[in-house]
KOLGUFI-357493 format. One record per residue (C-alpha): residue in three letters; x, y, z. Coordinates in steps of 0.05 Angstrom, whole numbers, padded with zeros to 5 digits, always signed. Layout:
N
ALAXYZ/...
This chain:
534
UNK+02555+02058+03428/UNK+02620+02034+03421/UNK+02624+02009+03492/UNK+02553+01976+03479/UNK+02587+01938+03427/UNK+02639+01906+03462/UNK+02589+01892+03522/UNK+02553+01855+03470/UNK+02618+01818+03450/UNK+02638+01807+03527/UNK+02569+01773+03538/UNK+02575+01727+03479/UNK+02641+01709+03503/UNK+02622+01697+03574/UNK+02563+01658+03542/UNK+02601+01615+03500/UNK+02649+01599+03560/UNK+02590+01586+03607/UNK+02553+01534+03553/UNK+02630+01494+03549/UNK+02631+01493+03626/UNK+02559+01472+03639/UNK+02548+01432+03575/UNK+02484+01471+03554/UNK+02478+01435+03490/UNK+02412+01431+03447/UNK+02406+01360+03464/UNK+02411+01377+03538/UNK+02361+01431+03534/UNK+02313+01392+03484/UNK+02280+01321+03486/UNK+02312+01287+03415/UNK+02303+01217+03428/UNK+02323+01175+03360/UNK+02255+01164+03322/UNK+02236+01087+03324/UNK+02199+01049+03270/UNK+02149+00987+03281/UNK+02201+00941+03300/UNK+02239+00995+03355/UNK+02293+00991+03306/UNK+02325+01067+03297/UNK+02391+01053+03267/UNK+02377+01014+03202/UNK+02338+01062+03150/UNK+02380+01059+03090/UNK+02337+01012+03071/UNK+02270+01042+03066/UNK+02301+01110+03053/UNK+02308+01165+03011/UNK+02374+01133+02979/UNK+02343+01090+02936/UNK+02309+01036+02975/UNK+02231+01009+02979/UNK+02182+01003+03022/UNK+02148+01022+03078/UNK+02154+01011+03152/UNK+02158+01082+03177/UNK+02097+01102+03204/UNK+02124+01130+03255/UNK+02162+01177+03217/UNK+02134+01245+03204/UNK+02118+01258+03128/UNK+02175+01307+03103/UNK+02175+01351+03046/UNK+02248+01367+03016/UNK+02251+01433+02978/UNK+02298+01455+02928/UNK+02288+01516+02889/UNK+02337+01531+02830/UNK+02343+01582+02774/UNK+02402+01568+02717/UNK+02442+01515+02772/UNK+02468+01480+02719/UNK+02540+01472+02758/UNK+02513+01442+02817/UNK+02445+01413+02813/UNK+02465+01343+02807/UNK+02498+01349+02875/UNK+02442+01375+02908/UNK+02388+01334+02878/UNK+02425+01272+02894/UNK+02445+01294+02968/UNK+02373+01300+02980/UNK+02352+01236+02947/UNK+02400+01202+02986/UNK+02373+01228+03063/UNK+02364+01160+03102/UNK+02292+01164+03107/UNK+02231+01114+03095/UNK+02212+01121+03026/UNK+02140+01132+03041/UNK+02155+01186+03078/UNK+02195+01230+03043/UNK+02173+01274+02978/UNK+02236+01311+02939/UNK+02204+01375+02903/UNK+02256+01407+02859/UNK+02226+01474+02838/UNK+02265+01497+02779/UNK+02253+01573+02749/UNK+02307+01558+02697/UNK+02310+01593+02633/UNK+02366+01561+02599/UNK+02399+01491+02586/UNK+02384+01471+02657/UNK+02323+01456+02647/UNK+02324+01391+02609/UNK+02386+01371+02650/UNK+02348+01383+02720/UNK+02288+01345+02693/UNK+02334+01288+02670/UNK+02364+01278+02736/UNK+02292+01285+02769/UNK+02271+01227+02727/UNK+02335+01187+02736/UNK+02329+01188+02818/UNK+02259+01172+02800/UNK+02275+01110+02772/UNK+02313+01088+02824/UNK+02249+01088+02868/UNK+02261+01156+02900/UNK+02195+01202+02902/UNK+02219+01268+02868/UNK+02177+01313+02835/UNK+02197+01364+02783/UNK+02160+01431+02788/UNK+02173+01483+02737/UNK+02126+01548+02740/UNK+02114+01585+02673/UNK+02106+01653+02663/UNK+02168+01684+02691/UNK+02200+01679+02764/UNK+02147+01713+02805/UNK+02165+01729+02878/UNK+02231+01693+02861/UNK+02250+01645+02908/UNK+02198+01656+02957/UNK+02146+01655+02903/UNK+02173+01584+02890/UNK+02169+01555+02952/UNK+02099+01585+02966/UNK+02073+01552+02904/UNK+02112+01484+02918/UNK+02072+01483+02990/UNK+02008+01495+02953/UNK+02006+01436+02920/UNK+01962+01375+02937/UNK+02015+01329+02956/UNK+02053+01382+02994/UNK+01998+01391+03040/UNK+01994+01329+03072/UNK+02067+01330+03098/UNK+02087+01352+03163/UNK+02154+01380+03160/UNK+02196+01412+03106/UNK+02261+01415+03094/UNK+02300+01467+03052/UNK+02362+01466+03019/UNK+02385+01522+02962/UNK+02417+01493+02903/UNK+02485+01487+02923/UNK+02474+01451+02993/UNK+02492+01382+03003/UNK+02456+01348+03062/UNK+02494+01287+03093/UNK+02446+01225+03089/UNK+02439+01228+03167/UNK+02415+01295+03165/UNK+02334+01293+03180/UNK+02349+01232+03228/UNK+02388+01278+03265/UNK+02345+01342+03262/UNK+02279+01312+03256/UNK+02271+01293+03332/UNK+02277+01358+03363/UNK+02214+01379+03320/UNK+02178+01314+03337/UNK+02186+01320+03411/UNK+02181+01389+03425/UNK+02123+01419+03397/UNK+02137+01495+03411/UNK+02195+01499+03359/UNK+02185+01512+03294/UNK+02246+01507+03258/UNK+02314+01465+03272/UNK+02384+01502+03235/UNK+02439+01463+03217/UNK+02508+01502+03203/UNK+02539+01511+03140/UNK+02606+01479+03124/UNK+02638+01514+03065/UNK+02669+01459+03006/UNK+02710+01515+02971/UNK+02737+01559+03033/UNK+02809+01546+03013/UNK+02795+01569+02934/UNK+02817+01640+02941/UNK+02839+01693+02993/UNK+02768+01723+02986/UNK+02732+01653+03010/UNK+02781+01648+03061/UNK+02761+01715+03099/UNK+02687+01701+03085/UNK+02696+01634+03121/UNK+02721+01684+03178/UNK+02662+01723+03180/UNK+02611+01663+03173/UNK+02648+01610+03226/UNK+02652+01672+03281/UNK+02574+01681+03263/UNK+02557+01606+03275/UNK+02609+01588+03325/UNK+02591+01645+03365/UNK+02534+01690+03353/UNK+02486+01622+03337/UNK+02506+01589+03390/UNK+02493+01640+03443/UNK+02423+01661+03404/UNK+02403+01589+03406/UNK+02425+01571+03478/UNK+02394+01638+03513/UNK+02332+01647+03462/UNK+02367+01704+03437/UNK+02358+01727+03361/UNK+02396+01687+03306/UNK+02433+01745+03273/UNK+02428+01743+03193/UNK+02480+01792+03182/UNK+02526+01735+03166/UNK+02572+01770+03125/UNK+02583+01834+03171/UNK+02608+01801+03231/UNK+02675+01841+03229/UNK+02713+01900+03263/UNK+02759+01939+03219/UNK+02772+01979+03281/UNK+02838+01999+03257/UNK+02803+02054+03209/UNK+02797+02096+03266/UNK+02870+02120+03280/UNK+02869+02199+03268/UNK+02825+02263+03243/UNK+02869+02270+03182/UNK+02829+02215+03151/UNK+02767+02214+03188/UNK+02728+02197+03121/UNK+02773+02127+03124/UNK+02760+02113+03196/UNK+02687+02125+03179/UNK+02687+02061+03125/UNK+02692+02027+03191/UNK+02641+02060+03233/UNK+02591+02052+03169/UNK+02606+01974+03173/UNK+02585+01969+03248/UNK+02531+02020+03245/UNK+02497+01981+03181/UNK+02503+01917+03220/UNK+02468+01940+03282/UNK+02403+01965+03244/UNK+02399+01896+03211/UNK+02412+01870+03286/UNK+02355+01922+03306/UNK+02308+01878+03270/UNK+02312+01815+03304/UNK+02294+01807+03388/UNK+02321+01776+03439/UNK+02281+01725+03471/UNK+02248+01668+03418/UNK+02260+01716+03355/UNK+02304+01674+03300/UNK+02331+01702+03238/UNK+02335+01639+03198/UNK+02373+01626+03135/UNK+02326+01595+03085/UNK+02366+01534+03081/UNK+02395+01473+03116/UNK+02334+01476+03161/UNK+02279+01441+03178/UNK+02210+01478+03185/UNK+02140+01455+03218/UNK+02094+01464+03170/UNK+02039+01478+03217/UNK+02081+01538+03250/UNK+02097+01557+03179/UNK+02025+01563+03158/UNK+01993+01601+03223/UNK+02044+01654+03210/UNK+02026+01659+03132/UNK+02074+01623+03096/UNK+02134+01650+03045/UNK+02121+01717+03033/UNK+02159+01759+02976/UNK+02156+01825+03003/UNK+02230+01831+03008/UNK+02293+01792+02985/UNK+02299+01765+03054/UNK+02237+01718+03053/UNK+02273+01671+03105/UNK+02284+01726+03156/UNK+02218+01751+03146/UNK+02189+01683+03156/UNK+02230+01678+03224/UNK+02213+01740+03248/UNK+02127+01727+03236/UNK+02139+01668+03272/UNK+02180+01686+03329/UNK+02121+01740+03339/UNK+02075+01684+03345/UNK+02110+01657+03404/UNK+02149+01601+03360/UNK+02222+01573+03383/UNK+02276+01558+03345/UNK+02341+01519+03358/UNK+02408+01516+03321/UNK+02452+01451+03315/UNK+02514+01467+03312/UNK+02542+01390+03307/UNK+02501+01386+03240/UNK+02541+01412+03181/UNK+02510+01421+03109/UNK+02562+01429+03058/UNK+02554+01490+03013/UNK+02591+01532+02970/UNK+02617+01608+02983/UNK+02618+01663+02923/UNK+02686+01662+02897/UNK+02684+01710+02845/UNK+02679+01790+02865/UNK+02618+01801+02824/UNK+02575+01742+02851/UNK+02598+01762+02925/UNK+02583+01840+02917/UNK+02503+01816+02887/UNK+02499+01769+02953/UNK+02527+01831+02996/UNK+02474+01868+02966/UNK+02416+01821+02978/UNK+02442+01811+03050/UNK+02438+01882+03066/UNK+02386+01917+03026/UNK+02331+01862+03038/UNK+02343+01859+03122/UNK+02339+01941+03121/UNK+02278+01933+03079/UNK+02243+01885+03125/UNK+02255+01930+03180/UNK+02224+01988+03149/UNK+02169+01940+03137/UNK+02157+01907+03208/UNK+02181+01962+03252/UNK+02107+01978+03274/UNK+02081+01904+03283/UNK+02140+01894+03334/UNK+02126+01959+03362/UNK+02049+01938+03380/UNK+02057+01863+03393/UNK+02053+01845+03463/UNK+02092+01785+03463/UNK+02154+01828+03462/UNK+02174+01856+03527/UNK+02189+01932+03541/UNK+02269+01917+03544/UNK+02266+01873+03476/UNK+02241+01934+03443/UNK+02293+01984+03473/UNK+02344+01935+03454/UNK+02321+01947+03387/UNK+02325+02018+03390/UNK+02392+02020+03424/UNK+02413+01990+03357/UNK+02379+02037+03316/UNK+02413+02088+03354/UNK+02485+02055+03345/UNK+02469+02052+03278/UNK+02461+02127+03278/UNK+02520+02146+03317/UNK+02562+02093+03272/UNK+02535+02123+03203/UNK+02517+02196+03209/UNK+02547+02229+03274/UNK+02622+02201+03259/UNK+02619+02223+03182/UNK+02588+02294+03201/UNK+02650+02296+03246/UNK+02692+02305+03195/UNK+02662+02377+03168/UNK+02669+02400+03237/UNK+02740+02396+03260/UNK+02721+02419+03334/UNK+02682+02351+03345/UNK+02736+02305+03376/UNK+02708+02233+03392/UNK+02757+02198+03435/UNK+02799+02144+03414/UNK+02779+02093+03463/UNK+02714+02100+03425/UNK+02735+02101+03353/UNK+02799+02066+03358/UNK+02812+02009+03417/UNK+02739+01986+03428/UNK+02732+01970+03351/UNK+02798+01939+03347/UNK+02782+01890+03408/UNK+02722+01874+03375/UNK+02755+01864+03306/UNK+02806+01812+03347/UNK+02744+01773+03378/UNK+02711+01774+03320/UNK+02775+01734+03291/UNK+02772+01673+03343/UNK+02716+01640+03298/UNK+02772+01609+03249/UNK+02837+01603+03287/UNK+02872+01581+03222/UNK+02860+01651+03192/UNK+02877+01692+03251/UNK+02940+01708+03207/UNK+02898+01746+03153/UNK+02863+01789+03198/UNK+02895+01852+03169/UNK+02879+01829+03104/UNK+02808+01812+03128/UNK+02802+01878+03161/UNK+02823+01917+03100/UNK+02773+01878+03054/UNK+02713+01887+03104/UNK+02730+01965+03106/UNK+02719+01963+03027/UNK+02660+01922+03030/UNK+02628+01962+03080/UNK+02619+02014+03020/UNK+02573+01975+02981/UNK+02537+01941+03040/UNK+02519+02015+03069/UNK+02498+02039+02997/UNK+02451+01973+02997/UNK+02425+01992+03069/UNK+02400+02057+03042/UNK+02366+02031+02984/UNK+02335+01977+03033/UNK+02310+02031+03081/UNK+02290+02082+03030/UNK+02261+02028+02982/UNK+02290+02053+02922/UNK+02305+02023+02848/UNK+02343+01967+02871/UNK+02307+01947+02930/UNK+02279+01883+02902/UNK+02329+01865+02858/UNK+02349+01790+02858/UNK+02409+01766+02825/UNK+02429+01693+02838/UNK+02499+01679+02867/UNK+02531+01645+02813/UNK+02565+01578+02835/UNK+02621+01547+02803/UNK+02617+01477+02828/UNK+02673+01444+02780/UNK+02671+01499+02733/UNK+02746+01521+02741/UNK+02767+01449+02723/UNK+02720+01439+02664/UNK+02732+01511+02635/UNK+02812+01525+02652/UNK+02841+01535+02575/UNK+02894+01491+02570/UNK+02961+01502+02525/UNK+02952+01538+02465/UNK+02888+01563+02476/UNK+02870+01639+02470/UNK+02852+01681+02526/UNK+02792+01708+02547/UNK+02778+01777+02527/UNK+02750+01814+02579/UNK+02730+01885+02578/UNK+02757+01938+02620/UNK+02700+01967+02633/UNK+02664+01907+02669/UNK+02711+01897+02718/UNK+02725+01972+02746/UNK+02684+01994+02804/UNK+02690+02074+02793/UNK+02661+02078+02872/UNK+02722+02048+02898/UNK+02771+02067+02858/UNK+02745+02139+02877/UNK+02765+02125+02953/UNK+02829+02091+02932/UNK+02847+02160+02908/UNK+02823+02195+02968/UNK+02860+02156+03017/UNK+02922+02153+02972/UNK+02923+02228+02983/UNK+02906+02235+03053/UNK+02964+02191+03061/UNK+03013+02230+03024/UNK+02986+02290+03071/UNK+02996+02255+03130/UNK+03073+02233+03109/UNK+03082+02295+03092/UNK+03058+02347+03153/UNK+03031+02290+03201/UNK+03078+02262+03254/UNK+03041+02199+03278/UNK+03049+02156+03220/UNK+02983+02148+03201/UNK+02996+02142+03131/UNK+03016+02071+03146/UNK+02945+02045+03152/UNK+02924+02099+03099/UNK+02961+02071+03046/UNK+02949+02001+03057/UNK+02871+02020+03056/UNK+02883+02055+02993/UNK+02913+01998+02961/UNK+02855+01946+02982/UNK+02807+01992+02956/UNK+02843+02005+02888/UNK+02855+01922+02882/UNK+02775+01909+02892/UNK+02761+01970+02847/UNK+02801+01938+02782/UNK+02759+01873+02805/UNK+02837+01839+02820/UNK+02791+01805+02877/UNK+02767+01733+02878/UNK+02767+01676+02826/UNK+02762+01691+02751/UNK+02734+01646+02714/UNK+02746+01646+02640/UNK+02696+01645+02590/UNK+02642+01662+02638/
């Protein structure tokens, strides 16, 4: 299985190199001529666009609905609504729809912001649902699509509350859908405005940049699947060093393994796991496959899988970047990782037979899915079981060298952070514990399977809330920050390190102590940004 993973990484590296040499860019594989208005001018859209201009003149432009789902987003609602209302598109061919499920002060703030932009001539609609957050984000998007004015639109662009598209976003993305009727989705890349906020955001950037610069490019160019397991493209192979601490090494094995099962949801070919944000969907494709569904917490992947099984294609445009915010507090990051791990596993449980029965999915693609499931069993079950059977030996090339190479390859997506690779490995090994628990919750449909906690966005909160001189320090209860499972693993690894230092002769305790410290630091909540009074 380790060899299979290495082969996959080698394939991606070769594909990226081939794309660079052959110039296999989306612009060369798909028609994407700029849209021209009645006068044949495709440049001056600001005068009639969403940025506050008036008039028409956009008959050649498809009708675009921009959806912004929100829930208590006081810190970022202004930048998100402002960016959407500033899109360069004829004013009579765009509707900005703000779907607000807020329950706090944000209700009045968001409504007032929409009214302010409407006063500037932008067609912005404020929609608030009564009766709670039915279906969460998927429910809001579905109800927004069902409104009369939305049914008259051709395309829908979705931006979550912290996403800020550039004014030319639609001008660059929509031509792909206009000239290629087999495309259902145009997906843009994410750009992180707070990547340098703390060490935790830097490490998130490393994982996500590799996903975008390598996996998404390869998947799009070869019509392979887009892999939603954004946060988990990491190695951690350093943890496979010795039998004396194989439970510690299994942390990385679990990380790789649960990545595999989430990849198993997606199929080489036209299958794509969309992101749900910073993309433009063809509404006819969305309607054909049944629209947004709230049966899991990954409504975007669910929609993409169903569209793919219907034969629709997707394209990823790495040159179009949409600014967004990474979770910078440990609490927010853990909630996000739970959702991103639990949701795909639960979706896999629900759609497996649909994939098996689908005649558009070739036998080879189905075998590929099964191979990923086998890898999950190997890394999450077989290797941990060897701890209980000392006679079983796993060769080091499969448990040490290959995972280490995979780790190094995953770090190339963000060259500026290569020096952080050791911290990255240690931190991702810690997070693998949390993600694996969430994966099993999704597979078994346990109690928290449909839990949806909105990822906290800080915006300018740090500058606004930072106490000045003479301010009282915030009172924080110790129990609110302690993670007892992580602390327990830290104690176990420290014991293993002491045992190896006393009786071993391979110096494995060096890594054991480092990993133990990483678990302890996370266990006491000393990771990420701490926001006073939050």
